[in-house]
C-alpha positions, 0 to 999 in steps of 0.5 A: 719548121725545124732547123737541124744541125749535127753535132761535132764528131769524135767517135761518138754519135752526133747529138742533133739540135733542133728549134721549132718555129722561125724565131731562131735556129740552133746548133751545137757549140760544144760536145757537152750539150745536155739533151733536153727541151728548152722553152725560148721566147725571143722578145726583141732582136738586137739593133744598131742605133740609127741617126739621120741628118735634117733633109737638104734639097740637093744631095750633090751640092756642097754643104758649108764653106766647102773646106776640109773637116774631120768627123769623129764617131765614137762608140762604147766606153772603157775597153769597148770604146772605139773611135772612127775618124772620117776626113772630109776633103775639100770638094767632097762636102756634099751629102753624097760625098760625106756618105762615101767618105764615111763608108770608106772609113767603115761606117754604115752610111747612106743617103735616102730620100726624105720628104722633098729632100735627102738625108744621110742615115748612119747606122751603128753596130748592134747592142745597147752599148754601141750608141754613137757620139759624133763630133765635127772639127772644121766647118761649123756648118757641117758641125751643125748638120752632123754632130750628135750627143745623146739628149742634146739638140741640134745636128743629127737626130735619133731615128732608132735606139741601139738595143740588145737582143732579149730572150727568155730561156726557161724563165731566165732572161738573157741579153746579147749585143748581137743575134748570136747567143751562146750563153743561153743554153750550155753547149748550144749556139742560137741564131736569133731571126725574129721575135717569137717563141720556140722550143729548142731540143737537144737529142742524144739519139739522131734516129729520133729525128 
């Protein structure tokens, strides 16, 4: 299949961009895109870190002493550091209640069936630098369930690691924290969809398509 997008207009003919296969789509991001063909091998997609709690029998039952706690989720470092604070109010300390509080704070949290019980799954932003660190202030029982530090035992466990997208363009390896890649081919914006190979073509003659 081919994905075709017209280039920006400005008195000049549009320069179309196309991509073969289903691994990605391509469109112009600048009028200065150079006509040509580019071999692109999408080796892996970006993904967010996924953590899960140990399973509990009842997703609606209060956990710990039922008192207030604060869960802090930190990601990134330096200028890219981000902190999300989740207040867990008394009476909202069930797995479902905590997942709801996390979602209201902007986190991607859900409760899912896990064996004979239920677990809370927490998924971070895509990109290798977006690994999560989780601290819990208040109820130590909740700390034992929801805390997370890379390489430390106890608390949540990692189900999937955060990773960058990786693609090779004409022999050059490019990484990206998201599925939108603008630096791989000058003047083109690539949207990655799945692992696989594609030929991206920029043509100066729209009639050639």
